[in-house]
KOLGU-406957 format. One record per residue (C-alpha): x, y, z negated; residue in three letters. Coordinates in steps of 0.05 Angstrom, whole numbers. Layout:
<nodes>
{east=X | north=Y | up=Z | lodo=ALA}
...
</nodes>
This chain:
<nodes>
{east=1316 | north=-754 | up=3097 | lodo=UNK}
{east=1326 | north=-775 | up=3022 | lodo=UNK}
{east=1402 | north=-806 | up=3013 | lodo=UNK}
{east=1398 | north=-876 | up=2998 | lodo=UNK}
{east=1436 | north=-902 | up=2953 | lodo=UNK}
{east=1493 | north=-928 | up=3000 | lodo=UNK}
{east=1499 | north=-860 | up=3029 | lodo=UNK}
{east=1519 | north=-839 | up=2948 | lodo=UNK}
{east=1569 | north=-892 | up=2947 | lodo=UNK}
{east=1599 | north=-877 | up=3009 | lodo=UNK}
{east=1600 | north=-806 | up=2997 | lodo=UNK}
{east=1632 | north=-816 | up=2927 | lodo=UNK}
{east=1675 | north=-860 | up=2963 | lodo=UNK}
{east=1697 | north=-811 | up=3004 | lodo=UNK}
{east=1707 | north=-772 | up=2951 | lodo=UNK}
{east=1750 | north=-813 | up=2915 | lodo=UNK}
{east=1794 | north=-819 | up=2971 | lodo=UNK}
{east=1812 | north=-753 | up=2985 | lodo=UNK}
{east=1821 | north=-737 | up=2914 | lodo=UNK}
{east=1872 | north=-803 | up=2910 | lodo=UNK}
{east=1905 | north=-790 | up=2968 | lodo=UNK}
{east=1964 | north=-783 | up=2982 | lodo=UNK}
{east=1996 | north=-704 | up=2977 | lodo=UNK}
{east=2038 | north=-677 | up=3051 | lodo=UNK}
{east=2108 | north=-688 | up=3035 | lodo=UNK}
{east=2149 | north=-621 | up=3055 | lodo=UNK}
{east=2225 | north=-614 | up=3051 | lodo=UNK}
{east=2257 | north=-543 | up=3050 | lodo=UNK}
{east=2319 | north=-524 | up=3063 | lodo=UNK}
{east=2351 | north=-472 | up=3015 | lodo=UNK}
{east=2347 | north=-407 | up=3061 | lodo=UNK}
{east=2277 | north=-408 | up=3071 | lodo=UNK}
{east=2265 | north=-445 | up=2999 | lodo=UNK}
{east=2239 | north=-369 | up=2956 | lodo=UNK}
{east=2186 | north=-352 | up=3020 | lodo=UNK}
{east=2165 | north=-430 | up=3015 | lodo=UNK}
{east=2150 | north=-430 | up=2937 | lodo=UNK}
{east=2116 | north=-368 | up=2953 | lodo=UNK}
{east=2077 | north=-385 | up=3011 | lodo=UNK}
{east=2056 | north=-460 | up=2986 | lodo=UNK}
{east=2026 | north=-435 | up=2921 | lodo=UNK}
{east=1974 | north=-407 | up=2977 | lodo=UNK}
{east=1957 | north=-469 | up=3011 | lodo=UNK}
{east=1962 | north=-515 | up=2942 | lodo=UNK}
{east=1904 | north=-460 | up=2913 | lodo=UNK}
{east=1860 | north=-495 | up=2959 | lodo=UNK}
{east=1837 | north=-569 | up=2936 | lodo=UNK}
{east=1854 | north=-629 | up=2981 | lodo=UNK}
{east=1920 | north=-580 | up=3000 | lodo=UNK}
{east=1963 | north=-621 | up=2956 | lodo=UNK}
{east=2039 | north=-615 | up=2973 | lodo=UNK}
{east=2100 | north=-650 | up=2943 | lodo=UNK}
{east=2160 | north=-603 | up=2954 | lodo=UNK}
{east=2229 | north=-643 | up=2973 | lodo=UNK}
{east=2298 | north=-599 | up=2975 | lodo=UNK}
{east=2350 | north=-605 | up=3009 | lodo=UNK}
{east=2409 | north=-565 | up=3065 | lodo=UNK}
{east=2395 | north=-573 | up=3145 | lodo=UNK}
{east=2468 | north=-614 | up=3145 | lodo=UNK}
{east=2530 | north=-631 | up=3119 | lodo=UNK}
{east=2545 | north=-700 | up=3088 | lodo=UNK}
{east=2501 | north=-692 | up=3019 | lodo=UNK}
{east=2463 | north=-752 | up=3015 | lodo=UNK}
{east=2395 | north=-695 | up=2999 | lodo=UNK}
{east=2412 | north=-663 | up=3059 | lodo=UNK}
{east=2346 | north=-666 | up=3116 | lodo=UNK}
{east=2379 | north=-705 | up=3163 | lodo=UNK}
{east=2403 | north=-760 | up=3116 | lodo=UNK}
{east=2337 | north=-755 | up=3088 | lodo=UNK}
{east=2298 | north=-779 | up=3157 | lodo=UNK}
{east=2355 | north=-828 | up=3169 | lodo=UNK}
{east=2336 | north=-873 | up=3104 | lodo=UNK}
{east=2263 | north=-865 | up=3127 | lodo=UNK}
{east=2238 | north=-822 | up=3066 | lodo=UNK}
{east=2169 | north=-811 | up=3069 | lodo=UNK}
{east=2171 | north=-741 | up=3093 | lodo=UNK}
{east=2114 | north=-707 | up=3134 | lodo=UNK}
{east=2145 | north=-630 | up=3151 | lodo=UNK}
{east=2222 | north=-606 | up=3154 | lodo=UNK}
{east=2234 | north=-535 | up=3144 | lodo=UNK}
{east=2302 | north=-521 | up=3157 | lodo=UNK}
{east=2356 | north=-487 | up=3203 | lodo=UNK}
{east=2328 | north=-489 | up=3278 | lodo=UNK}
{east=2393 | north=-519 | up=3317 | lodo=UNK}
{east=2400 | north=-578 | up=3269 | lodo=UNK}
{east=2319 | north=-575 | up=3287 | lodo=UNK}
{east=2331 | north=-586 | up=3349 | lodo=UNK}
{east=2380 | north=-644 | up=3337 | lodo=UNK}
{east=2337 | north=-686 | up=3302 | lodo=UNK}
{east=2277 | north=-663 | up=3347 | lodo=UNK}
{east=2319 | north=-702 | up=3405 | lodo=UNK}
{east=2337 | north=-760 | up=3374 | lodo=UNK}
{east=2254 | north=-770 | up=3366 | lodo=UNK}
{east=2250 | north=-775 | up=3290 | lodo=UNK}
{east=2199 | north=-702 | up=3303 | lodo=UNK}
{east=2139 | north=-697 | up=3340 | lodo=UNK}
{east=2142 | north=-668 | up=3403 | lodo=UNK}
{east=2119 | north=-598 | up=3423 | lodo=UNK}
{east=2116 | north=-588 | up=3334 | lodo=UNK}
{east=2168 | north=-539 | up=3328 | lodo=UNK}
{east=2150 | north=-472 | up=3296 | lodo=UNK}
{east=2197 | north=-413 | up=3292 | lodo=UNK}
{east=2188 | north=-378 | up=3220 | lodo=UNK}
{east=2233 | north=-332 | up=3205 | lodo=UNK}
{east=2310 | north=-302 | up=3217 | lodo=UNK}
{east=2362 | north=-304 | up=3169 | lodo=UNK}
{east=2415 | north=-258 | up=3163 | lodo=UNK}
{east=2485 | north=-272 | up=3124 | lodo=UNK}
{east=2503 | north=-223 | up=3064 | lodo=UNK}
{east=2556 | north=-224 | up=3010 | lodo=UNK}
{east=2555 | north=-208 | up=2937 | lodo=UNK}
{east=2607 | north=-209 | up=2876 | lodo=UNK}
{east=2595 | north=-234 | up=2804 | lodo=UNK}
{east=2541 | north=-177 | up=2766 | lodo=UNK}
{east=2588 | north=-123 | up=2742 | lodo=UNK}
{east=2644 | north=-130 | up=2777 | lodo=UNK}
{east=2675 | north=-79 | up=2829 | lodo=UNK}
{east=2633 | north=-82 | up=2894 | lodo=UNK}
{east=2662 | north=-73 | up=2961 | lodo=UNK}
{east=2641 | north=-40 | up=3018 | lodo=UNK}
{east=2636 | north=-86 | up=3074 | lodo=UNK}
{east=2594 | north=-35 | up=3124 | lodo=UNK}
{east=2645 | north=-44 | up=3166 | lodo=UNK}
{east=2691 | north=-96 | up=3198 | lodo=UNK}
{east=2758 | north=-74 | up=3164 | lodo=UNK}
{east=2713 | north=-66 | up=3088 | lodo=UNK}
{east=2697 | north=-137 | up=3102 | lodo=UNK}
{east=2768 | north=-169 | up=3133 | lodo=UNK}
{east=2801 | north=-131 | up=3061 | lodo=UNK}
{east=2740 | north=-156 | up=3008 | lodo=UNK}
{east=2762 | north=-228 | up=3041 | lodo=UNK}
{east=2846 | north=-211 | up=3034 | lodo=UNK}
{east=2829 | north=-174 | up=2963 | lodo=UNK}
{east=2791 | north=-233 | up=2927 | lodo=UNK}
{east=2826 | north=-292 | up=2898 | lodo=UNK}
{east=2775 | north=-357 | up=2910 | lodo=UNK}
{east=2721 | north=-337 | up=2973 | lodo=UNK}
{east=2656 | north=-390 | up=2963 | lodo=UNK}
{east=2610 | north=-409 | up=3030 | lodo=UNK}
{east=2557 | north=-463 | up=3040 | lodo=UNK}
{east=2577 | north=-527 | up=3077 | lodo=UNK}
{east=2507 | north=-516 | up=3115 | lodo=UNK}
{east=2496 | north=-462 | up=3177 | lodo=UNK}
{east=2531 | north=-396 | up=3152 | lodo=UNK}
{east=2580 | north=-432 | up=3114 | lodo=UNK}
{east=2598 | north=-464 | up=3176 | lodo=UNK}
{east=2602 | north=-401 | up=3221 | lodo=UNK}
{east=2634 | north=-377 | up=3175 | lodo=UNK}
{east=2696 | north=-420 | up=3163 | lodo=UNK}
{east=2693 | north=-436 | up=3252 | lodo=UNK}
{east=2687 | north=-373 | up=3267 | lodo=UNK}
{east=2686 | north=-309 | up=3234 | lodo=UNK}
{east=2746 | north=-319 | up=3200 | lodo=UNK}
{east=2784 | north=-326 | up=3265 | lodo=UNK}
{east=2743 | north=-261 | up=3291 | lodo=UNK}
{east=2776 | north=-224 | up=3233 | lodo=UNK}
{east=2836 | north=-246 | up=3248 | lodo=UNK}
{east=2848 | north=-274 | up=3173 | lodo=UNK}
{east=2836 | north=-340 | up=3170 | lodo=UNK}
{east=2897 | north=-375 | up=3156 | lodo=UNK}
{east=2903 | north=-331 | up=3096 | lodo=UNK}
{east=2826 | north=-340 | up=3072 | lodo=UNK}
{east=2819 | north=-417 | up=3088 | lodo=UNK}
{east=2866 | north=-439 | up=3037 | lodo=UNK}
{east=2829 | north=-402 | up=2985 | lodo=UNK}
{east=2760 | north=-402 | up=3002 | lodo=UNK}
{east=2710 | north=-470 | up=2983 | lodo=UNK}
{east=2655 | north=-501 | up=3015 | lodo=UNK}
{east=2601 | north=-511 | up=2971 | lodo=UNK}
{east=2558 | north=-571 | up=2987 | lodo=UNK}
{east=2490 | north=-564 | up=2959 | lodo=UNK}
{east=2482 | north=-518 | up=2894 | lodo=UNK}
{east=2469 | north=-451 | up=2920 | lodo=UNK}
{east=2541 | north=-402 | up=2935 | lodo=UNK}
{east=2507 | north=-340 | up=2884 | lodo=UNK}
{east=2513 | north=-392 | up=2836 | lodo=UNK}
{east=2581 | north=-410 | up=2841 | lodo=UNK}
{east=2605 | north=-327 | up=2834 | lodo=UNK}
{east=2551 | north=-322 | up=2785 | lodo=UNK}
{east=2601 | north=-357 | up=2739 | lodo=UNK}
{east=2664 | north=-331 | up=2757 | lodo=UNK}
{east=2684 | north=-395 | up=2801 | lodo=UNK}
{east=2698 | north=-349 | up=2861 | lodo=UNK}
{east=2702 | north=-275 | up=2866 | lodo=UNK}
{east=2671 | north=-265 | up=2930 | lodo=UNK}
{east=2614 | north=-306 | up=2960 | lodo=UNK}
{east=2573 | north=-310 | up=3037 | lodo=UNK}
{east=2511 | north=-342 | up=3049 | lodo=UNK}
{east=2440 | north=-335 | up=3078 | lodo=UNK}
{east=2415 | north=-268 | up=3046 | lodo=UNK}
{east=2341 | north=-310 | up=3024 | lodo=UNK}
{east=2391 | north=-355 | up=2990 | lodo=UNK}
{east=2426 | north=-303 | up=2943 | lodo=UNK}
{east=2371 | north=-268 | up=2929 | lodo=UNK}
{east=2337 | north=-303 | up=2869 | lodo=UNK}
{east=2402 | north=-327 | up=2840 | lodo=UNK}
{east=2407 | north=-287 | up=2779 | lodo=UNK}
{east=2487 | north=-257 | up=2749 | lodo=UNK}
{east=2505 | north=-234 | up=2823 | lodo=UNK}
{east=2504 | north=-167 | up=2859 | lodo=UNK}
{east=2493 | north=-177 | up=2929 | lodo=UNK}
{east=2544 | north=-130 | up=2971 | lodo=UNK}
{east=2511 | north=-125 | up=3033 | lodo=UNK}
{east=2498 | north=-157 | up=3100 | lodo=UNK}
{east=2558 | north=-177 | up=3145 | lodo=UNK}
{east=2573 | north=-118 | up=3191 | lodo=UNK}
{east=2538 | north=-138 | up=3253 | lodo=UNK}
{east=2602 | north=-139 | up=3300 | lodo=UNK}
{east=2602 | north=-209 | up=3260 | lodo=UNK}
{east=2541 | north=-219 | up=3241 | lodo=UNK}
{east=2507 | north=-290 | up=3254 | lodo=UNK}
{east=2424 | north=-292 | up=3260 | lodo=UNK}
{east=2405 | north=-361 | up=3235 | lodo=UNK}
{east=2336 | north=-396 | up=3248 | lodo=UNK}
{east=2284 | north=-420 | up=3206 | lodo=UNK}
{east=2236 | north=-460 | up=3241 | lodo=UNK}
{east=2180 | north=-523 | up=3224 | lodo=UNK}
{east=2164 | north=-583 | up=3255 | lodo=UNK}
{east=2124 | north=-651 | up=3237 | lodo=UNK}
{east=2170 | north=-718 | up=3240 | lodo=UNK}
{east=2144 | north=-762 | up=3278 | lodo=UNK}
{east=2135 | north=-820 | up=3222 | lodo=UNK}
{east=2087 | north=-779 | up=3181 | lodo=UNK}
{east=2016 | north=-814 | up=3185 | lodo=UNK}
{east=1988 | north=-744 | up=3164 | lodo=UNK}
{east=2003 | north=-710 | up=3218 | lodo=UNK}
{east=1939 | north=-677 | up=3228 | lodo=UNK}
{east=1953 | north=-645 | up=3150 | lodo=UNK}
{east=2012 | north=-630 | up=3164 | lodo=UNK}
{east=1990 | north=-591 | up=3234 | lodo=UNK}
{east=1940 | north=-545 | up=3198 | lodo=UNK}
{east=2008 | north=-528 | up=3138 | lodo=UNK}
{east=2058 | north=-503 | up=3196 | lodo=UNK}
{east=1988 | north=-464 | up=3224 | lodo=UNK}
{east=1978 | north=-427 | up=3151 | lodo=UNK}
{east=2058 | north=-422 | up=3147 | lodo=UNK}
{east=2058 | north=-375 | up=3217 | lodo=UNK}
{east=1991 | north=-336 | up=3201 | lodo=UNK}
{east=2014 | north=-260 | up=3210 | lodo=UNK}
{east=1991 | north=-246 | up=3132 | lodo=UNK}
{east=2038 | north=-280 | up=3108 | lodo=UNK}
{east=2097 | north=-243 | up=3142 | lodo=UNK}
{east=2101 | north=-199 | up=3081 | lodo=UNK}
{east=2121 | north=-256 | up=3033 | lodo=UNK}
{east=2191 | north=-277 | up=3078 | lodo=UNK}
{east=2200 | north=-209 | up=3088 | lodo=UNK}
{east=2207 | north=-204 | up=3013 | lodo=UNK}
{east=2252 | north=-256 | up=3007 | lodo=UNK}
{east=2301 | north=-233 | up=3051 | lodo=UNK}
{east=2280 | north=-263 | up=3116 | lodo=UNK}
{east=2254 | north=-232 | up=3183 | lodo=UNK}
{east=2189 | north=-261 | up=3192 | lodo=UNK}
{east=2175 | north=-297 | up=3258 | lodo=UNK}
{east=2100 | north=-314 | up=3232 | lodo=UNK}
{east=2067 | north=-291 | up=3304 | lodo=UNK}
{east=2114 | north=-326 | up=3342 | lodo=UNK}
{east=2131 | north=-394 | up=3392 | lodo=UNK}
{east=2178 | north=-427 | up=3382 | lodo=UNK}
</nodes>
């Protein structure tokens, strides 16, 4: 059947609506940021897959922390963050029930400024010695830093010696503090240290004191674009994205359910 002028007009309006539709807004924490930046480029290569990216820690008191953004009712469609913090937001009714998707696991690594001597931290004793020898130590105010400050130092029996020279870093990657020689030794998610220039990663924490952080994504309950958000989450966890995630220092869980 030959299209009428009305049909042509309606089709044009539909196209215009798609062209001017608001992009999907995604807020990601730093631990998944390197993988996210590569994956979102692939997603946006397809027409109509526009994304606005926002950044913030999974927890903490900074204004750009993801919980703070949601508390201010910022227009966010998808969050990517530490799994435990995401679960808390889910329990508070801020995320769509059942929308959680497990993406990757992250280990904690430590670094020194580029060119400085690299301590061997592959054993518990080596890590203990490195922390005691450092004049200043940096850790984040998010999941890895909370674990280091509250639990790991006590496990190592050096909390009283290290906490006074420790610096909890809000919002800024720990690696950047180390690169500027504002700390002799810094620890954070390996995926957050890898992209930083001017540092050398000396290794992951030993298995005996390692802390694995899961990263997951979910749809914000107030989002008006939940169908598009679901398609985006399905894309993130597809098996073909596993290698991208792995190359950024994470252990992919792209084919797993939460």
